[in-house]
N, C-alpha and C positions, 0 to 999 in steps of 0.2 A: 793319647786315648780317645778323646773324642771325633780327631779325624779316621781314627781306623775304624769308630762307629758310624762316622757318616759314610764313609767308604763301604763299608758291607753293607748299609742301609740302602745305599744307590746300587750297589751289585744286586743287592736284591730285589731291588724293583725293576732294574733292568732285566735280569733273569725272568720274573713274574709276567713281566710284557712280553717276553719273546716268547715264552711258553704258555700264557695264555692268550694274548692280545689278537694273534694273527687267526686263532680258532674263533674265537669269541666275534674276529670279525668277516670270519666266514659264516659261523652259525647266524650271525644278523641276515648278511646281506643273503643267503639262502632262506632265511624265515620272511623276511620283506618279500621274497618271489613268491614264494607259496601261499602265504598270507593274503598277499592281494589275488589269486586268483580267483574267478568266480565259483560260488560254491556248488554249483548246479552246471555241467558240461556237458553232459553226455549220460548214455544209458551206463548205469550203474550194474546189469545184469551180466553184463559180457566179463568175464574172467581173461585180464590180462596178465602179462608175465609183471613180476614186480620192478622198480626203477630202483637202483642201487641208490643206498643213503647220502643224498647230496653232502652230508656233514662230513662223509669221509674225504672230499676234496675242496680245493680253494681257488678263488679266482672265477674265470670264464666258466671253466668245469664244473665247479659247486653250482652257478647258477644256469649254467645247462641242464644238470640236473634235476635241481631244483624245479625247474620251468617245466618239464618233461613230469616230473611227480605231479604237477599241479594239473596237469592237462593229458593224462596219460591215454584218454579216449579219442582225443584231437589226434594227439602224434600217432597212434595205432593205424590211423587213416591217412599220415602223410607220406610222402615218399621222401627217403635223403640222397639228395644227390652226390655224396662225395665219392661212390663207388663201391659202399661196403656192401650193395648186394652180391656185387660178385667175389670182393675180395673175403667179405666175414659171413657171407649168406644169409644177409640180414632182407627183410621184406618190405621193414617199414621203419620210419621215426624213433618209434619206441626200444627197437630193437638195439639202435645203437645206446641207449640208456639202462638195458638190463643188462649190460657188458660193460666192460672198460673201456670198450671203444671211444665213447663220448667224451672221455679225458683230453684226449689231444685232437679231435676234429673240430675245429672251427664252424665249418659249414653245419655240422649235428647243433653245434651248439647254438648257432645262430638262428637255425632254423626254427629249434625250440623256445626260444627267447622271442623270435618274432609271433611264433602259432599263441605263445600265451600272452602278448601286449594286443594282438588283436583279438582274441578272445577275452579280454577283459573289456574290451573297446565294444564288446558285441556284435561284432563282424560276424556275416553269417560264414558258415564253413565251407562254400563253394568259394566264398571271397578269398577265405586263408589260404585253399589249396593253391586257385588262380595266384596269388600274388607269389607264394611262395614257389611256384613252378616257375614264375616268369623272372624272378631274380635268381635262383639256384641252375636250373636246369641246362644252362650253357657250361656250369661247371660239373658236369658228368664226364668222367674220364673215356668212356667205353664209346667207341664205333656204334657197337650192335646194340639194342636193348636187351636186356635180361629177362627173364620170364617176371621178376620181382616187378620190373619196372613196367613193363606189357599188361600185367595185373592192374597195376596202382591205375595206369591211363584207362582202361578200360571200366574201372569202377569210379573213377574222380566225379564229382557232383558239379561240375561246370562243363560246357562245352568249348574245347578249345579252337581257336581259329587255324585253320589250315594254312601252313607256310607254303608261300607262292615259291615257281621255282626261282633258285638261286638263292632264295631268301635263309637266313639261318638264326639258329637261338642266341648266337653269339652277342654281346652288345654291341652297338654300332663303335665305330672307331672313333677314341673321344668323348663318350658315353661315359659320365660318374659311376664308377664303381660304385657298388651297394654292399660289399662286403667288403672285410679288412684284408682278402686276398684274392688272387686271379689263380690260385694254383690247387688243384684238388687235394685235399688234406690225405687220400688215400691212395695216391698216385703212386708212392713207394713199396704200398702193397702189392697193386698190380704189378710192378715191375719185378716185387720177387716173387710172383706165382706166373711171371713168365705170361702174362696177359699183357 
């Protein structure tokens, strides 16, 4: 009888851990990301689309949504280089997190987390834009710039150095990758749409 009670207690503890543990870990991680954001990030009078609740995701997706939720005014002025401007009609990084797109897109997630970190470090907005452009522009999967990319480039807060003839936005051979992958996350969407 004691063995049966002990087995039942262990089983109950395991089930409780499996059903409560991951959710509470995800909630703690997203709470930590959101609570560490500066309280005054940008203009509050601008009405922006709401970010989906980070608590409904886990892992990198939850952290990406939490980061975007903490700084939506910053993300609304950044470009996402995964190609979702073409595949999903997005205009900025915020759009990735007002939809389910940010769940599977490591580029969106990384950009949002980097923007949050730099915002917390009180980096000027022009610097945030420049660093994200330098780290992710080479991942843009299309040869021609979309209207969204052209609009972003016309509105960014820094002046980009022009490329010399033969120079590319792609990182030099052998340079250390800044991102977790060199494949654009939305290239399959582009292929599916015949682009």
